[in-house]
C-alpha positions as CSV (number, residue, x, y, z in Angstrom):
1,M,-23.9,16.9,12.7
2,N,-22.4,17.5,16.2
3,Q,-18.8,16.2,17.3
4,Q,-21.0,13.4,19.2
5,E,-22.5,12.4,16.3
6,E,-19.1,12.4,14.1
7,A,-17.6,10.2,16.6
8,R,-20.4,7.8,16.9
9,E,-20.2,7.5,13.0
10,L,-16.6,7.0,12.7
11,L,-16.8,4.3,15.6
12,A,-19.4,2.8,13.4
13,R,-17.1,2.9,10.3
14,L,-14.3,1.8,11.9
15,R,-16.3,-1.4,13.2
16,R,-17.4,-2.0,9.5
17,I,-14.1,-1.6,8.1
18,E,-12.3,-4.1,10.9
19,I,-15.2,-6.9,10.1
20,R,-14.7,-6.5,6.2
21,A,-10.9,-6.1,6.6
22,R,-10.4,-9.0,8.8
23,G,-12.7,-11.1,6.8
24,L,-10.8,-10.3,3.3
25,S,-7.2,-11.0,5.2
26,H,-8.3,-14.2,6.7
27,Q,-10.3,-15.7,3.9
28,I,-8.5,-14.6,0.6
29,F,-5.2,-12.7,1.3
30,A,-3.4,-14.3,4.3
31,G,-2.1,-17.1,2.2
32,E,-1.4,-14.7,-1.1
33,Y,0.3,-12.5,1.3
34,H,2.5,-15.1,3.0
35,S,3.6,-16.1,-0.4
36,A,4.2,-12.9,-1.9
37,F,6.1,-11.3,0.8
38,K,8.8,-13.4,2.1
39,G,10.5,-13.5,5.8
40,K,14.0,-13.1,6.6
41,G,15.6,-16.5,5.7
42,M,15.6,-19.9,7.4
43,A,16.2,-20.2,11.1
44,F,17.2,-23.6,12.4
45,S,14.4,-25.3,14.2
46,E,15.1,-28.8,15.5
47,V,16.8,-32.0,14.5
48,R,15.0,-35.4,13.7
49,A,15.7,-38.7,12.1
50,Y,17.0,-38.7,8.9
51,R,14.1,-39.9,6.3
52,Y,14.5,-41.3,2.6
53,G,14.7,-38.1,0.2
54,D,16.0,-35.8,2.8
55,D,18.7,-33.6,1.6
56,V,22.2,-35.0,3.0
57,R,23.7,-31.3,3.1
58,N,21.3,-30.8,6.4
59,I,22.8,-34.0,8.1
60,D,23.8,-32.6,11.6
61,W,27.2,-34.7,11.8
62,N,27.4,-34.3,15.6
63,V,24.0,-35.5,16.6
64,T,24.5,-38.7,14.0
65,A,27.9,-39.6,15.6
66,R,26.1,-39.6,19.1
67,M,23.1,-41.1,18.0
68,R,24.8,-43.6,15.4
69,D,21.8,-42.9,13.2
70,P,21.6,-40.1,10.6
71,Y,20.0,-36.8,12.0
72,I,19.3,-33.7,9.8
73,K,18.7,-30.4,10.7
74,V,15.2,-28.8,10.3
75,F,14.7,-25.0,9.1
76,E,11.9,-22.9,9.2
77,E,11.4,-19.6,7.2
78,E,11.8,-16.6,9.7
79,R,8.5,-15.0,9.0
80,E,8.6,-11.9,10.8
81,L,8.7,-8.8,8.5
82,T,8.3,-4.8,9.5
83,V,5.6,-3.7,6.9
84,M,5.1,-0.1,6.7
85,L,2.0,1.8,5.0
86,L,3.0,4.9,3.4
87,V,-0.6,6.6,3.2
88,D,-1.0,9.9,1.0
89,V,-3.3,12.4,3.2
90,S,-3.3,15.2,0.7
91,G,-6.3,17.1,-0.7
92,S,-6.8,15.0,-3.7
93,R,-7.8,12.1,-1.4
94,R,-11.1,13.2,-0.9
95,F,-12.2,13.3,-4.5
96,G,-14.8,10.6,-5.3
97,S,-17.5,10.6,-8.3
98,D,-19.4,7.7,-6.8
99,E,-20.1,6.5,-3.3
100,R,-16.6,5.9,-2.1
101,T,-13.5,8.6,-2.1
102,K,-10.3,7.9,-2.5
103,Q,-9.6,8.2,0.9
104,N,-12.2,5.4,1.7
105,V,-10.7,3.0,-0.7
106,M,-7.1,3.9,0.9
107,T,-8.4,3.3,4.4
108,E,-9.9,-0.1,3.4
109,L,-6.8,-1.3,1.4
110,A,-4.5,-0.3,4.5
111,A,-6.9,-2.3,6.8
112,I,-6.9,-5.3,4.8
113,L,-2.7,-5.1,4.4
114,A,-2.7,-4.6,7.9
115,F,-4.5,-7.5,9.2
116,S,-2.9,-9.6,6.6
117,A,0.4,-8.6,8.3
118,I,-0.5,-9.4,11.7
119,Q,-2.1,-12.7,10.6
120,N,1.7,-13.8,9.5
121,N,3.0,-12.3,13.0
122,D,4.6,-9.3,11.1
123,K,4.8,-5.6,12.9
124,I,3.1,-2.9,10.8
125,G,3.9,0.9,10.9
126,V,2.7,4.1,9.1
127,I,3.8,7.1,7.6
128,L,0.8,9.7,6.7
129,F,2.3,12.0,4.2
130,S,1.2,15.4,2.1
131,D,4.1,17.6,1.3
132,K,5.6,16.6,4.4
133,V,5.4,13.4,7.0
134,E,2.2,14.5,8.7
135,R,2.3,11.7,11.1
136,F,4.7,8.5,11.8
137,I,3.6,5.4,13.7
138,P,6.5,3.1,14.4
139,P,5.9,-0.5,13.7
140,K,4.1,-2.8,16.3
141,K,1.7,-5.8,16.3
142,G,-1.7,-6.4,17.4
143,R,-5.4,-5.5,16.9
144,K,-5.4,-2.1,18.9
145,H,-2.6,-1.0,17.1
146,I,-4.0,-1.6,13.8
147,L,-7.2,0.1,14.9
148,R,-5.4,3.1,16.0
149,I,-4.1,3.1,12.5
150,I,-7.5,2.8,10.8
151,W,-8.9,5.2,13.1
152,E,-6.1,7.7,12.0
153,L,-6.9,7.2,8.1
154,M,-10.8,7.8,8.7
155,S,-10.3,11.0,10.7
156,F,-7.0,12.5,10.3
157,Q,-6.8,16.1,9.2
158,P,-3.5,16.9,7.5
159,E,-1.7,20.5,8.0
160,S,-0.9,20.4,4.3
161,Q,-3.3,19.6,1.4
162,Q,-0.2,19.2,-1.1
163,T,1.6,16.0,-2.1
164,D,5.4,15.1,-2.0
165,V,5.8,11.5,-2.7
166,G,9.3,12.0,-2.9
167,M,9.6,13.4,0.3
168,A,8.0,10.4,2.1
169,L,10.0,8.1,0.3
170,R,13.2,9.6,1.5
171,F,12.1,9.7,5.3
172,L,11.1,5.8,4.8
173,T,14.8,5.2,3.4
174,N,16.3,7.5,6.4
175,A,13.7,6.2,9.3
176,I,13.6,2.5,8.4
177,K,17.1,1.4,9.0
178,K,16.7,-2.6,8.2
179,R,15.1,-3.6,4.9
180,C,11.2,-3.9,5.3
181,T,8.0,-4.3,3.0
182,A,6.6,-1.2,2.0
183,F,3.3,-0.2,0.5
184,L,3.2,3.0,-1.2
185,L,-0.8,4.2,-1.3
186,S,-1.6,7.2,-3.3
187,D,-3.1,8.8,-6.4
188,F,0.4,9.7,-7.7
189,L,-0.8,13.1,-8.9
190,D,2.8,14.4,-8.0
191,L,3.8,15.9,-11.3
192,D,6.2,18.5,-12.6
193,A,5.4,21.3,-15.4
194,D,5.7,18.8,-18.1
195,G,3.7,16.3,-16.2
196,Q,6.2,13.8,-15.3
197,P,6.3,12.1,-11.7
198,R,8.3,14.0,-9.5
199,F,9.5,11.2,-7.3
200,V,11.9,9.1,-10.0
201,D,15.2,9.2,-7.6
202,P,13.3,8.8,-4.4
203,L,11.5,5.8,-5.7
204,R,14.7,4.2,-7.1
205,I,16.7,4.7,-3.9
206,A,14.0,3.3,-1.6
207,S,13.5,0.3,-3.7
208,N,17.2,-0.5,-3.6
209,K,16.8,-0.6,0.0
210,H,13.3,-2.1,0.8
211,D,10.8,-4.5,-0.6
212,L,8.5,-1.4,-2.2
213,V,4.9,-1.8,-3.7
214,G,3.1,0.9,-5.3
215,V,-0.9,1.0,-4.9
216,R,-2.2,3.6,-7.2
217,V,-5.9,4.9,-6.0
218,F,-7.8,6.5,-8.8
219,D,-11.3,7.8,-9.4
220,P,-12.6,7.2,-13.3
221,R,-13.6,10.9,-13.4
222,E,-10.0,11.7,-13.4
223,E,-9.5,9.8,-16.6
224,S,-12.5,10.7,-18.6
225,L,-15.0,13.6,-18.5
226,P,-19.0,13.3,-19.1
227,D,-20.9,15.8,-21.5
228,V,-22.2,17.9,-18.6
229,G,-21.6,21.2,-20.2
230,L,-19.5,23.9,-18.8
231,V,-18.4,23.0,-15.3
232,R,-16.3,24.9,-12.7
233,W,-13.2,22.7,-12.2
234,G,-11.0,23.1,-8.7
235,D,-7.8,21.5,-7.6
236,A,-8.3,20.2,-4.1
237,E,-4.5,20.5,-3.4
238,T,-3.6,24.2,-4.6
239,G,-7.1,25.7,-4.8
240,A,-7.2,26.7,-8.1
241,T,-10.3,26.7,-10.3
242,R,-11.0,26.9,-13.9
243,W,-14.2,26.8,-16.4
244,V,-14.0,23.6,-18.6
245,D,-16.7,23.0,-21.2
246,T,-17.1,19.1,-21.0
247,S,-19.7,19.3,-24.1
248,S,-16.3,19.8,-26.2
249,P,-15.6,16.5,-27.9
250,Q,-11.6,17.8,-28.4
251,V,-11.9,18.8,-24.6
252,R,-12.9,15.8,-23.6
253,R,-10.1,13.9,-26.0
254,A,-7.8,15.9,-24.9
255,F,-8.6,15.2,-21.1
256,E,-8.3,11.5,-21.7
257,E,-5.0,11.5,-23.6
258,L,-3.3,13.4,-20.6
259,A,-4.7,11.0,-18.0
260,Q,-3.3,8.2,-20.2
261,E,-0.1,9.9,-20.7
262,R,0.2,10.4,-16.7
263,T,-0.5,6.3,-16.6
264,N,2.1,5.4,-19.2
265,N,4.5,7.8,-17.3
266,L,3.6,6.2,-14.1
267,Q,4.2,2.9,-15.5
268,K,7.8,3.5,-16.8
269,V,8.7,5.1,-13.9
270,F,7.8,2.1,-11.5
271,S,9.3,-0.4,-14.2
272,R,12.6,1.6,-14.2
273,A,12.5,1.2,-10.2
274,N,11.8,-2.3,-10.2
275,V,8.8,-1.7,-8.3
276,D,5.6,-3.8,-8.6
277,W,2.5,-1.9,-8.6
278,V,-1.4,-2.1,-9.1
279,S,-4.2,0.5,-10.0
280,V,-7.6,0.2,-7.8
281,S,-10.6,2.4,-9.0
282,T,-12.8,3.8,-6.4
283,T,-16.0,2.4,-8.4
284,G,-14.4,-1.1,-8.8
285,D,-13.5,-4.2,-6.6
286,Y,-10.0,-4.3,-5.1
287,V,-9.8,-7.9,-4.4
288,Y,-8.9,-9.0,-7.7
289,P,-6.2,-6.5,-8.3
290,L,-4.6,-7.1,-5.0
291,I,-4.9,-11.0,-5.3
292,K,-3.5,-10.9,-8.9
293,L,-0.4,-8.4,-7.7
294,F,0.2,-11.1,-4.8
295,K,0.3,-14.1,-7.4
296,Q,2.6,-12.2,-9.7
297,R,5.1,-11.9,-6.6
298,G,4.5,-15.2,-5.3
């Protein structure tokens, strides 16, 4: 496929993602998003005549004295938020055992969150990261801005293939001074030699400053192995390869146990940092997990 054909295919995918994301955000997510992610507080809107049942603490005594009838202050929620998407663009995002890769799913999720944000008059920005910040797109509003974000997620080629979630969280903490809502989209395969997440402290610090939500995107083949004999297993981030005998029940069982341990460790890390999170499979529907997350927060 030449460059022109690739560009046409990317544009066609961009349009498909926009149509699906706008539809889902408008029909399903906008109300749940509004309830789940609160604005900055309450702002004065207007005064009106007192009605039975109104809170007397909201009476505007100056207007009441002038009009000789009770009037109250009406407040509305200050809705505008800054929303940041931290998206993992390391090598492991290209993995997918079915039709969709983790990159495909992260792109669609980011698009839905972005369109939900602008429907609520929120600004949206993006941090694309590997083991460094690959690109920072400052928060703005508007459809053109969102289409740029989606285009970057589809076509961006990172300089590094490795992952450092903690580095991305530290960048968020330093770059965004005021409290924001931040979605961290990753497979979270950022582990130390003992299989423990390496981003414990940065996660806790970022969570104390911002409203942080984790979105884990995984592929089922990362949690269980099919019996297909001897296969060559490659690490997309380090380039290391090894031969694995998937016909061995012991090998398959050990693989599943390690995967479950990773998930349990991740659960503990998010829980201790008071961060809500959700897991989304490349082969499943992400609508229900997202709605469930939003309802839990609403």
